[in-house]
PDB file of N, CA, C and O in Angstrom:
ATOM      1  N   UNK A   1      68.919 118.173  99.631  1.00  0.00           N
ATOM      2  CA  UNK A   1      69.111 117.203  99.279  1.00  0.00           C
ATOM      3  C   UNK A   1      69.978 116.075 100.722  1.00  0.00           C
ATOM      4  O   UNK A   1      70.621 116.274 101.753  1.00  0.00           O
ATOM      5  N   UNK A   2      69.421 114.818  99.874  1.00  0.00           N
ATOM      6  CA  UNK A   2      69.987 114.068 101.118  1.00  0.00           C
ATOM      7  C   UNK A   2      71.064 113.812 101.330  1.00  0.00           C
ATOM      8  O   UNK A   2      71.742 114.363 100.464  1.00  0.00           O
ATOM      9  N   UNK A   3      71.979 112.999 102.346  1.00  0.00           N
ATOM     10  CA  UNK A   3      73.299 112.676 102.639  1.00  0.00           C
ATOM     11  C   UNK A   3      73.507 111.441 101.729  1.00  0.00           C
ATOM     12  O   UNK A   3      72.682 110.527 101.737  1.00  0.00           O
ATOM     13  N   UNK A   4      74.947 111.404 100.705  1.00  0.00           N
ATOM     14  CA  UNK A   4      75.516 110.271 100.412  1.00  0.00           C
ATOM     15  C   UNK A   4      75.939 109.172 101.325  1.00  0.00           C
ATOM     16  O   UNK A   4      76.863 109.387 102.111  1.00  0.00           O
ATOM     17  N   UNK A   5      75.250 107.828 101.287  1.00  0.00           N
ATOM     18  CA  UNK A   5      75.466 106.922 101.925  1.00  0.00           C
ATOM     19  C   UNK A   5      77.012 105.404 101.531  1.00  0.00           C
ATOM     20  O   UNK A   5      77.525 104.856 100.555  1.00  0.00           O
ATOM     21  N   UNK A   6      77.108 105.385 102.894  1.00  0.00           N
ATOM     22  CA  UNK A   6      78.555 104.637 102.524  1.00  0.00           C
ATOM     23  C   UNK A   6      77.937 103.071 101.770  1.00  0.00           C
ATOM     24  O   UNK A   6      76.945 102.416 102.086  1.00  0.00           O
ATOM     25  N   UNK A   7      78.882 102.840 100.766  1.00  0.00           N
ATOM     26  CA  UNK A   7      78.457 101.274 100.100  1.00  0.00           C
ATOM     27  C   UNK A   7      79.541 100.899 101.099  1.00  0.00           C
ATOM     28  O   UNK A   7      80.754 101.104 101.061  1.00  0.00           O
ATOM     29  N   UNK A   8      78.449 100.033 102.393  1.00  0.00           N
ATOM     30  CA  UNK A   8      78.624  99.001 103.337  1.00  0.00           C
ATOM     31  C   UNK A   8      79.446  97.793 102.685  1.00  0.00           C
ATOM     32  O   UNK A   8      80.248  97.291 103.472  1.00  0.00           O
ATOM     33  N   UNK A   9      79.420  97.368 101.730  1.00  0.00           N
ATOM     34  CA  UNK A   9      80.194  96.388 101.540  1.00  0.00           C
ATOM     35  C   UNK A   9      81.775  96.195 100.692  1.00  0.00           C
ATOM     36  O   UNK A   9      82.489  95.200 100.568  1.00  0.00           O
ATOM     37  N   UNK A  10      81.930  97.577 100.208  1.00  0.00           N
ATOM     38  CA  UNK A  10      83.265  98.224 100.339  1.00  0.00           C
ATOM     39  C   UNK A  10      83.687  98.332 101.825  1.00  0.00           C
ATOM     40  O   UNK A  10      84.638  97.754 102.352  1.00  0.00           O
ATOM     41  N   UNK A  11      83.037  98.955 102.250  1.00  0.00           N
ATOM     42  CA  UNK A  11      83.868  99.340 103.690  1.00  0.00           C
ATOM     43  C   UNK A  11      84.430  98.096 104.362  1.00  0.00           C
ATOM     44  O   UNK A  11      85.601  98.180 104.732  1.00  0.00           O
ATOM     45  N   UNK A  12      83.818  97.018 104.567  1.00  0.00           N
ATOM     46  CA  UNK A  12      84.158  95.633 105.246  1.00  0.00           C
ATOM     47  C   UNK A  12      85.626  95.532 104.171  1.00  0.00           C
ATOM     48  O   UNK A  12      86.791  95.338 104.520  1.00  0.00           O
ATOM     49  N   UNK A  13      85.150  95.710 102.974  1.00  0.00           N
ATOM     50  CA  UNK A  13      86.804  94.752 102.249  1.00  0.00           C
ATOM     51  C   UNK A  13      87.772  95.812 102.500  1.00  0.00           C
ATOM     52  O   UNK A  13      88.775  95.427 103.101  1.00  0.00           O
ATOM     53  N   UNK A  14      87.720  97.404 102.109  1.00  0.00           N
ATOM     54  CA  UNK A  14      89.034  97.790 101.701  1.00  0.00           C
ATOM     55  C   UNK A  14      89.232  99.141 103.412  1.00  0.00           C
ATOM     56  O   UNK A  14      88.483  99.394 104.355  1.00  0.00           O
ATOM     57  N   UNK A  15      90.273  99.514 103.104  1.00  0.00           N
ATOM     58  CA  UNK A  15      90.344 100.685 103.947  1.00  0.00           C
ATOM     59  C   UNK A  15      91.625 101.506 103.337  1.00  0.00           C
ATOM     60  O   UNK A  15      92.415 100.968 102.560  1.00  0.00           O
ATOM     61  N   UNK A  16      91.739 102.782 103.745  1.00  0.00           N
ATOM     62  CA  UNK A  16      92.288 103.992 102.934  1.00  0.00           C
ATOM     63  C   UNK A  16      93.211 104.008 104.299  1.00  0.00           C
ATOM     64  O   UNK A  16      92.669 103.946 105.403  1.00  0.00           O
ATOM     65  N   UNK A  17      95.102 104.123 104.102  1.00  0.00           N
ATOM     66  CA  UNK A  17      95.825 104.492 104.723  1.00  0.00           C
ATOM     67  C   UNK A  17      95.642 106.150 105.065  1.00  0.00           C
ATOM     68  O   UNK A  17      94.698 106.870 104.740  1.00  0.00           O
ATOM     69  N   UNK A  18      96.888 106.518 105.847  1.00  0.00           N
ATOM     70  CA  UNK A  18      96.851 107.363 105.916  1.00  0.00           C
ATOM     71  C   UNK A  18      97.574 108.633 104.805  1.00  0.00           C
ATOM     72  O   UNK A  18      97.341 109.841 104.834  1.00  0.00           O
ATOM     73  N   UNK A  19      98.377 107.980 103.994  1.00  0.00           N
ATOM     74  CA  UNK A  19      99.009 108.595 102.653  1.00  0.00           C
ATOM     75  C   UNK A  19      98.124 108.878 101.419  1.00  0.00           C
ATOM     76  O   UNK A  19      98.327 109.560 100.415  1.00  0.00           O
ATOM     77  N   UNK A  20      96.697 107.859 101.971  1.00  0.00           N
ATOM     78  CA  UNK A  20      95.609 108.051 100.643  1.00  0.00           C
ATOM     79  C   UNK A  20      95.065 106.312 100.097  1.00  0.00           C
ATOM     80  O   UNK A  20      93.926 105.955  99.799  1.00  0.00           O
ATOM     81  N   UNK A  21      96.287 105.527 100.116  1.00  0.00           N
ATOM     82  CA  UNK A  21      96.292 104.309  99.356  1.00  0.00           C
ATOM     83  C   UNK A  21      95.205 103.855  99.656  1.00  0.00           C
ATOM     84  O   UNK A  21      94.504 104.500 100.437  1.00  0.00           O
ATOM     85  N   UNK A  22      94.775 102.692  99.158  1.00  0.00           N
ATOM     86  CA  UNK A  22      94.091 101.899  99.852  1.00  0.00           C
ATOM     87  C   UNK A  22      93.887 100.197  99.833  1.00  0.00           C
ATOM     88  O   UNK A  22      93.549  99.475  98.895  1.00  0.00           O
ATOM     89  N   UNK A  23      94.236  99.842 101.268  1.00  0.00           N
ATOM     90  CA  UNK A  23      94.619  98.741 101.461  1.00  0.00           C
ATOM     91  C   UNK A  23      93.456  97.776 101.043  1.00  0.00           C
ATOM     92  O   UNK A  23      92.313  98.206 100.890  1.00  0.00           O
ATOM     93  N   UNK A  24      93.823  96.307 100.843  1.00  0.00           N
ATOM     94  CA  UNK A  24      92.908  94.948 100.873  1.00  0.00           C
ATOM     95  C   UNK A  24      93.425  94.258 100.646  1.00  0.00           C
ATOM     96  O   UNK A  24      94.612  94.294 100.321  1.00  0.00           O
ATOM     97  N   UNK A  25      92.390  92.910 100.770  1.00  0.00           N
ATOM     98  CA  UNK A  25      93.308  91.873 101.410  1.00  0.00           C
ATOM     99  C   UNK A  25      93.367  91.063 100.075  1.00  0.00           C
ATOM    100  O   UNK A  25      92.562  91.343  99.187  1.00  0.00           O
ATOM    101  N   UNK A  26      94.377  89.973  99.879  1.00  0.00           N
ATOM    102  CA  UNK A  26      94.364  89.526  98.417  1.00  0.00           C
ATOM    103  C   UNK A  26      93.121  88.428  98.409  1.00  0.00           C
ATOM    104  O   UNK A  26      92.576  88.030  99.439  1.00  0.00           O
ATOM    105  N   UNK A  27      92.777  88.019  97.096  1.00  0.00           N
ATOM    106  CA  UNK A  27      91.112  86.835  97.321  1.00  0.00           C
ATOM    107  C   UNK A  27      92.506  85.564  96.968  1.00  0.00           C
ATOM    108  O   UNK A  27      93.731  85.500  97.072  1.00  0.00           O
ATOM    109  N   UNK A  28      91.308  84.673  96.491  1.00  0.00           N
ATOM    110  CA  UNK A  28      92.020  83.336  96.566  1.00  0.00           C
ATOM    111  C   UNK A  28      92.657  82.205  97.460  1.00  0.00           C
ATOM    112  O   UNK A  28      93.380  81.238  97.219  1.00  0.00           O
ATOM    113  N   UNK A  29      91.933  82.873  98.888  1.00  0.00           N
ATOM    114  CA  UNK A  29      92.994  82.737 100.175  1.00  0.00           C
ATOM    115  C   UNK A  29      91.666  81.727 101.219  1.00  0.00           C
ATOM    116  O   UNK A  29      91.990  81.093 102.224  1.00  0.00           O
ATOM    117  N   UNK A  30      90.595  81.777 100.821  1.00  0.00           N
ATOM    118  CA  UNK A  30      89.208  80.795 101.285  1.00  0.00           C
ATOM    119  C   UNK A  30      88.621  79.571 100.897  1.00  0.00           C
ATOM    120  O   UNK A  30      87.932  78.814 101.580  1.00  0.00           O
ATOM    121  N   UNK A  31      88.947  79.474  99.813  1.00  0.00           N
ATOM    122  CA  UNK A  31      88.838  77.805  99.809  1.00  0.00           C
ATOM    123  C   UNK A  31      89.592  76.899  98.574  1.00  0.00           C
ATOM    124  O   UNK A  31      89.728  77.486  97.500  1.00  0.00           O
ATOM    125  N   UNK A  32      89.960  75.854  98.650  1.00  0.00           N
ATOM    126  CA  UNK A  32      90.820  75.294  98.322  1.00  0.00           C
ATOM    127  C   UNK A  32      91.735  75.696  98.342  1.00  0.00           C
ATOM    128  O   UNK A  32      92.298  76.310  97.437  1.00  0.00           O
ATOM    129  N   UNK A  33      92.153  75.424  99.491  1.00  0.00           N
ATOM    130  CA  UNK A  33      93.706  75.854  99.681  1.00  0.00           C
ATOM    131  C   UNK A  33      94.577  74.376  99.861  1.00  0.00           C
ATOM    132  O   UNK A  33      95.795  74.292 100.020  1.00  0.00           O
ATOM    133  N   UNK A  34      93.970  73.671  99.817  1.00  0.00           N
ATOM    134  CA  UNK A  34      94.815  72.662  99.772  1.00  0.00           C
ATOM    135  C   UNK A  34      95.475  72.067  98.656  1.00  0.00           C
ATOM    136  O   UNK A  34      96.153  71.043  98.724  1.00  0.00           O
ATOM    137  N   UNK A  35      95.240  72.795  97.538  1.00  0.00           N
ATOM    138  CA  UNK A  35      95.532  72.549  96.397  1.00  0.00           C
ATOM    139  C   UNK A  35      97.095  73.337  95.659  1.00  0.00           C
ATOM    140  O   UNK A  35      97.914  73.048  94.786  1.00  0.00           O
ATOM    141  N   UNK A  36      96.841  74.506  96.678  1.00  0.00           N
ATOM    142  CA  UNK A  36      97.897  75.692  96.398  1.00  0.00           C
ATOM    143  C   UNK A  36      99.036  75.090  97.639  1.00  0.00           C
ATOM    144  O   UNK A  36      98.846  74.376  98.624  1.00  0.00           O
ATOM    145  N   UNK A  37     100.547  75.881  96.959  1.00  0.00           N
ATOM    146  CA  UNK A  37     101.290  75.967  97.611  1.00  0.00           C
ATOM    147  C   UNK A  37     101.540  76.960  99.038  1.00  0.00           C
ATOM    148  O   UNK A  37     101.052  78.065  99.276  1.00  0.00           O
ATOM    149  N   UNK A  38     102.613  76.017  99.992  1.00  0.00           N
ATOM    150  CA  UNK A  38     102.755  76.874 100.917  1.00  0.00           C
ATOM    151  C   UNK A  38     103.074  77.842 100.874  1.00  0.00           C
ATOM    152  O   UNK A  38     102.876  78.435 101.934  1.00  0.00           O
ATOM    153  N   UNK A  39     103.719  78.664  99.798  1.00  0.00           N
ATOM    154  CA  UNK A  39     104.425  80.072  99.523  1.00  0.00           C
ATOM    155  C   UNK A  39     103.373  80.455  98.753  1.00  0.00           C
ATOM    156  O   UNK A  39     103.326  81.604  99.190  1.00  0.00           O
ATOM    157  N   UNK A  40     102.310  80.408  97.794  1.00  0.00           N
ATOM    158  CA  UNK A  40     101.381  80.763  97.115  1.00  0.00           C
ATOM    159  C   UNK A  40      99.999  81.547  98.717  1.00  0.00           C
ATOM    160  O   UNK A  40      99.461  82.654  98.724  1.00  0.00           O
ATOM    161  N   UNK A  41      99.920  80.839  99.386  1.00  0.00           N
ATOM    162  CA  UNK A  41      99.430  80.952 100.295  1.00  0.00           C
ATOM    163  C   UNK A  41      99.788  81.915 101.555  1.00  0.00           C
ATOM    164  O   UNK A  41      98.938  82.620 102.101  1.00  0.00           O
ATOM    165  N   UNK A  42     100.922  81.866 101.882  1.00  0.00           N
ATOM    166  CA  UNK A  42     101.998  82.958 102.758  1.00  0.00           C
ATOM    167  C   UNK A  42     102.117  84.727 101.806  1.00  0.00           C
ATOM    168  O   UNK A  42     102.176  85.886 102.214  1.00  0.00           O
ATOM    169  N   UNK A  43     102.103  84.057 100.338  1.00  0.00           N
ATOM    170  CA  UNK A  43     101.637  85.377 100.273  1.00  0.00           C
ATOM    171  C   UNK A  43     100.655  85.781  99.792  1.00  0.00           C
ATOM    172  O   UNK A  43     100.586  86.936  99.371  1.00  0.00           O
ATOM    173  N   UNK A  44      99.751  85.015  99.741  1.00  0.00           N
ATOM    174  CA  UNK A  44      98.130  85.649 100.015  1.00  0.00           C
ATOM    175  C   UNK A  44      97.459  86.117 100.990  1.00  0.00           C
ATOM    176  O   UNK A  44      96.319  86.579 100.974  1.00  0.00           O
ATOM    177  N   UNK A  45      98.882  85.873 102.697  1.00  0.00           N
ATOM    178  CA  UNK A  45      98.582  86.453 104.032  1.00  0.00           C
ATOM    179  C   UNK A  45      98.439  87.800 104.021  1.00  0.00           C
ATOM    180  O   UNK A  45      97.717  88.416 104.805  1.00  0.00           O
ATOM    181  N   UNK A  46      99.377  88.486 102.802  1.00  0.00           N
ATOM    182  CA  UNK A  46      99.946  89.694 103.283  1.00  0.00           C
ATOM    183  C   UNK A  46      98.679  90.501 102.762  1.00  0.00           C
ATOM    184  O   UNK A  46      97.742  89.896 102.243  1.00  0.00           O
ATOM    185  N   UNK A  47      98.674  92.012 102.928  1.00  0.00           N
ATOM    186  CA  UNK A  47      98.300  92.588 102.787  1.00  0.00           C
ATOM    187  C   UNK A  47      98.172  93.493 101.172  1.00  0.00           C
ATOM    188  O   UNK A  47      99.229  93.500 100.541  1.00  0.00           O
ATOM    189  N   UNK A  48      97.075  94.162 100.562  1.00  0.00           N
ATOM    190  CA  UNK A  48      97.411  94.189  99.136  1.00  0.00           C
ATOM    191  C   UNK A  48      97.154  95.684  99.381  1.00  0.00           C
ATOM    192  O   UNK A  48      96.653  96.117 100.419  1.00  0.00           O
ATOM    193  N   UNK A  49      97.634  96.617  98.083  1.00  0.00           N
ATOM    194  CA  UNK A  49      97.541  97.951  97.823  1.00  0.00           C
ATOM    195  C   UNK A  49      96.867  97.902  96.564  1.00  0.00           C
ATOM    196  O   UNK A  49      97.333  97.346  95.569  1.00  0.00           O
ATOM    197  N   UNK A  50      95.701  98.522  96.621  1.00  0.00           N
ATOM    198  CA  UNK A  50      95.048  99.291  95.138  1.00  0.00           C
ATOM    199  C   UNK A  50      95.515  99.797  93.984  1.00  0.00           C
ATOM    200  O   UNK A  50      95.938 100.943  94.137  1.00  0.00           O
ATOM    201  N   UNK A  51      95.625  99.268  92.578  1.00  0.00           N
ATOM    202  CA  UNK A  51      96.179 100.582  91.358  1.00  0.00           C
ATOM    203  C   UNK A  51      95.338 101.797  92.000  1.00  0.00           C
ATOM    204  O   UNK A  51      94.213 101.956  92.475  1.00  0.00           O
ATOM    205  N   UNK A  52      96.512 102.584  91.755  1.00  0.00           N
ATOM    206  CA  UNK A  52      96.350 104.252  91.654  1.00  0.00           C
ATOM    207  C   UNK A  52      95.127 104.777  90.667  1.00  0.00           C
ATOM    208  O   UNK A  52      94.560 105.852  90.861  1.00  0.00           O
ATOM    209  N   UNK A  53      94.914 104.199  89.971  1.00  0.00           N
ATOM    210  CA  UNK A  53      93.854 104.218  88.876  1.00  0.00           C
ATOM    211  C   UNK A  53      92.085 103.399  89.319  1.00  0.00           C
ATOM    212  O   UNK A  53      90.936 103.724  89.022  1.00  0.00           O
ATOM    213  N   UNK A  54      92.506 102.570  89.912  1.00  0.00           N
ATOM    214  CA  UNK A  54      90.830 101.748  90.393  1.00  0.00           C
ATOM    215  C   UNK A  54      90.970 102.338  91.971  1.00  0.00           C
ATOM    216  O   UNK A  54      90.106 101.830  92.687  1.00  0.00           O
ATOM    217  N   UNK A  55      91.863 103.301  92.699  1.00  0.00           N
ATOM    218  CA  UNK A  55      91.476 103.608  94.259  1.00  0.00           C
ATOM    219  C   UNK A  55      90.250 104.544  94.362  1.00  0.00           C
ATOM    220  O   UNK A  55      89.221 104.492  95.036  1.00  0.00           O
ATOM    221  N   UNK A  56      90.818 105.580  93.285  1.00  0.00           N
ATOM    222  CA  UNK A  56      89.383 106.668  93.755  1.00  0.00           C
ATOM    223  C   UNK A  56      88.163 106.591  93.644  1.00  0.00           C
ATOM    224  O   UNK A  56      87.389 107.247  94.342  1.00  0.00           O
ATOM    225  N   UNK A  57      87.646 105.394  92.327  1.00  0.00           N
ATOM    226  CA  UNK A  57      86.601 104.428  92.668  1.00  0.00           C
ATOM    227  C   UNK A  57      86.280 103.730  93.832  1.00  0.00           C
ATOM    228  O   UNK A  57      85.140 103.469  94.217  1.00  0.00           O
ATOM    229  N   UNK A  58      87.479 103.397  94.454  1.00  0.00           N
ATOM    230  CA  UNK A  58      86.862 102.988  96.013  1.00  0.00           C
ATOM    231  C   UNK A  58      86.474 104.206  97.002  1.00  0.00           C
ATOM    232  O   UNK A  58      85.434 104.718  97.418  1.00  0.00           O
ATOM    233  N   UNK A  59      87.819 104.388  97.152  1.00  0.00           N
ATOM    234  CA  UNK A  59      87.275 105.919  97.738  1.00  0.00           C
ATOM    235  C   UNK A  59      86.024 107.048  97.864  1.00  0.00           C
ATOM    236  O   UNK A  59      85.591 107.641  98.852  1.00  0.00           O
ATOM    237  N   UNK A  60      85.736 107.078  96.826  1.00  0.00           N
ATOM    238  CA  UNK A  60      84.513 107.117  96.533  1.00  0.00           C
ATOM    239  C   UNK A  60      83.494 106.172  97.147  1.00  0.00           C
ATOM    240  O   UNK A  60      82.983 106.706  98.131  1.00  0.00           O
ATOM    241  N   UNK A  61      83.183 105.370  96.991  1.00  0.00           N
ATOM    242  CA  UNK A  61      82.284 104.428  97.435  1.00  0.00           C
ATOM    243  C   UNK A  61      82.050 104.556  98.971  1.00  0.00           C
ATOM    244  O   UNK A  61      80.944 104.653  99.502  1.00  0.00           O
ATOM    245  N   UNK A  62      83.591 104.537  99.781  1.00  0.00           N
ATOM    246  CA  UNK A  62      83.456 104.644 101.015  1.00  0.00           C
ATOM    247  C   UNK A  62      83.747 105.881 101.980  1.00  0.00           C
ATOM    248  O   UNK A  62      83.843 105.886 103.208  1.00  0.00           O
ATOM    249  N   UNK A  63      83.856 106.903 101.088  1.00  0.00           N
ATOM    250  CA  UNK A  63      83.664 107.930 101.546  1.00  0.00           C
ATOM    251  C   UNK A  63      84.997 108.609 102.746  1.00  0.00           C
ATOM    252  O   UNK A  63      84.689 108.899 103.902  1.00  0.00           O
ATOM    253  N   UNK A  64      86.136 108.737 102.323  1.00  0.00           N
ATOM    254  CA  UNK A  64      87.368 108.408 103.558  1.00  0.00           C
ATOM    255  C   UNK A  64      87.831 109.227 102.548  1.00  0.00           C
ATOM    256  O   UNK A  64      88.989 109.644 102.574  1.00  0.00           O
TER     257      UNK A  64
END
């Protein structure tokens, strides 16, 4: 039986912390930033953590 491959697109977007949480960046921070408030853009710069319900799916794709 062959090896299970890592989903490379997911591996570039998500990482797993030492405690097992899935770390990700916020969306909506690439385009059309001129119409967004400074407060909104500042909040989008910070790191987000995936919900515990969806985290096992991502952990399975990136195999960590």
